[in-house]
C-alpha positions, -999 to 999 in steps of 0.1 A, spaced: -228 33 139 -206 11 123 -178 -8 145 -144 0 130 -110 -18 137 -75 -6 128 -45 -24 119 -10 -11 118 19 -32 110 53 -22 127 87 -27 130 114 -3 144 90 30 136 115 55 152 114 90 154 82 95 131 64 72 154 55 97 181 44 125 157 19 94 141 8 88 175 -1 122 180 -16 126 150 -38 100 155 -46 111 188 -64 144 173 -86 123 151 -125 134 151 -132 96 145 -111 71 162 -119 30 153 -134 11 184 -104 -15 183 -67 -4 176 -45 -32 169 -6 -32 159 13 -60 149 48 -54 156 79 -75 139 99 -78 173 108 -39 173 139 -31 193 132 5 200 100 19 217 74 11 193 57 -14 211 57 5 245 47 39 231 16 19 208 6 5 243 9 39 259 -17 51 234 -44 27 238 -28 1 211 -35 -37 217 -1 -54 206 5 -88 191 43 -91 187 55 -118 157 91 -128 148 106 -102 124 109 -133 98 73 -143 98 57 -110 84 41 -113 51 22 -84 35 -6 -102 30 -7 -129 57 3 -105 88 -26 -81 79 -52 -113 74 -38 -124 107 -45 -90 123 -84 -91 106 -87 -126 125 -74 -110 159 -98 -81 158 -134 -84 175 -163 -84 150 -161 -53 131 -179 -40 101 -148 -19 87 -113 -22 91 -87 7 84 -51 0 77 -25 23 77 12 21 79 38 35 104 51 59 79 20 76 67 13 108 87 -24 114 94 -25 149 75 -57 164 94 -77 155 124 -107 146 104 -87 119 79 -101 88 91 -135 103 93 -134 115 57 -120 80 48 -149 60 65 -174 84 52 -173 65 19 -187 34 33 -223 54 32 -224 43 -3 -235 6 1 -217 -3 -31 -182 8 -18 -162 -22 -6 -133 -8 -2 -118 32 1 -83 46 2 -70 82 8 -45 107 -7 -10 104 -1 9 139 -2 46 137 -5 61 141 29 77 176 37 112 167 30 102 146 -1 125 148 -30 111 160 -64 108 126 -78 91 112 -48 68 142 -45 59 134 -83 52 99 -79 26 109 -51 11 139 -69 5 114 -102 -9 84 -83 -31 107 -57 -48 132 -79 -72 161 -61 -101 145 -74 -122 116 -58 -131 88 -77 -156 57 -77 -143 29 -98 -161 -3 -106 -153 -32 -131 -167 -15 -159 -140 15 -155 -112 -12 -165 -116 0 -203 -109 38 -191 -85 31 -163 -69 -3 -171 -48 -17 -145 -52 14 -123 -88 3 -120 -76 -20 -91 -51 6 -74 -52 10 -39 -27 16 -8 -30 -6 26 -8 27 38 -41 43 39 -72 24 32 -102 7 47 -124 -25 36 -159 -35 44 -154 -66 63 -179 -83 46 -167 -78 13 -132 -88 21 -143 -119 37 -166 -125 5 -133 -127 -17 -113 -147 9 -95 -120 29 -58 -108 17 -35 -136 0 -10 -149 22 16 -161 -4 21 -129 -23 58 -113 -22 38 -76 -22 7 -60 -34 -18 -81 -14 -43 -49 -17 -45 -49 -53 -48 -86 -52 -79 -83 -31 -91 -52 -48 -91 -72 -79 -113 -99 -67 -137 -75 -50 -141 -57 -85 -150 -91 -102 -173 -93 -73 -196 -66 -80 -179 -41 -54 -166 -4 -62 -137 13 -49 -136 49 -37 -106 71 -40 -110 97 -13 -89 128 -22 -100 144 9 -88 119 33 -52 126 34 -19 112 47 18 122 45 35 94 30 63 92 4 99 74 -2 130 88 -19 140 51 -32 177 46 -40 185 34 -76 188 -3 -63 158 0 -40 139 6 -71 150 -24 -87 145 -40 -61 109 -30 -57 99 -36 -95 118 -69 -95 92 -81 -68 64 -63 -85 73 -84 -115 70 -115 -91 39 -108 -80 24 -102 -116 36 -135 -125 15 -152 -96 -12 -130 -106 -16 -129 -141 -54 -127 -139 -49 -92 -129 -34 -84 -160 -55 -102 -183 -88 -87 -166 -76 -50 -161 -50 -45 -189 -14 -45 -187 7 -18 -170 28 -7 -198 6 20 -213 2 37 -172 42 34 -169 48 53 -203 20 82 -189 43 82 -158 74 85 -171 61 115 -196 43 131 -163 80 130 -145 98 141 -172 76 172 -171 75 176 -140 112 174 -134 117 197 -162 98 226 -144 110 217 -109 143 201 -109 161 197 -145 192 187 -129 173 155 -118 161 142 -153 193 122 -158 187 103 -125 148 99 -133 158 79 -170 184 56 -149 154 51 -127 134 42 -150 156 16 -171 162 0 -134 125 0 -130 120 -17 -163 149 -42 -160 136 -50 -125 103 -58 -135 111 -81 -167 137 -100 -144 110 -106 -118 85 -115 -142 113 -142 -156 126 -151 -123 115 -187 -123 149 -209 -122 170 -183 -107 189 -198 -77 179 -186 -44 205 -163 -38 200 -147 -69 163 -141 -62 174 -131 -26 199 -106 -37 173 -87 -65 146 -90 -43 130 -59 -16 115 -86 4 137 -112 9 121 -132 39 97 -143 12 122 -163 -7 127 -180 28 90 -192 31 88 -201 -7 119 -223 -6 113 -239 28 
């Protein structure tokens, strides 16, 4: 049987953490090695993780980096065949969630797999639609040849609930340590170019969604624009995001028309903020550091870049 490791970055996981750990305890297939990388929480996140059998590596909050922190965790784990990644707010939806995700690796061509994200039970309609749009009920197996059909979505994955074959991740150099976000998409793009397949496992499920405020939507898309500026090869290889973005907007408006028509003005405003944030992120070079940090959701990134 394959050796499996689990890496969970945490920071003040709060009241959901106990539920997260309880759901993990019920899993039919637990990873062999459990690692929490904590960004100096000041609540009981670390104590609870240790009580449930996790090894814990504490780092300064300012040192957290989406790709670098996860790659450092890969280096800490003993020798494994598969590495599972979860986030502290992705609540395993059933006792077989991890087992079903790992089942994808029975196919030797699969280099990585990710599960379906369902909206949290208290999610608003806009957040719920985002999950239903990006995580459909049908599983998929995608390769480089599918970029004509799926475009940039070919390289879509989320480290909120994903697993990687260790050998395939290392073949492409692991996660990048200098990106502002989307380290998962970066690695998947490289893996697809190396001939690996990516599995979307719709029957491996977690509850995970965000009700972003208007300003956070802008900041998140600003950071996405920054990411694509430094990873232009992704859009050159798989195509731009504009077509997928238009499809999302149309789908969202139809969903809200049916379920929450009073939120349509909010959705339209959010779409404008996302577009503006993305464009400013793509044109960020030359902006003062203070402006970059103001516009960005991941502010510590700019301290590392400027130092």
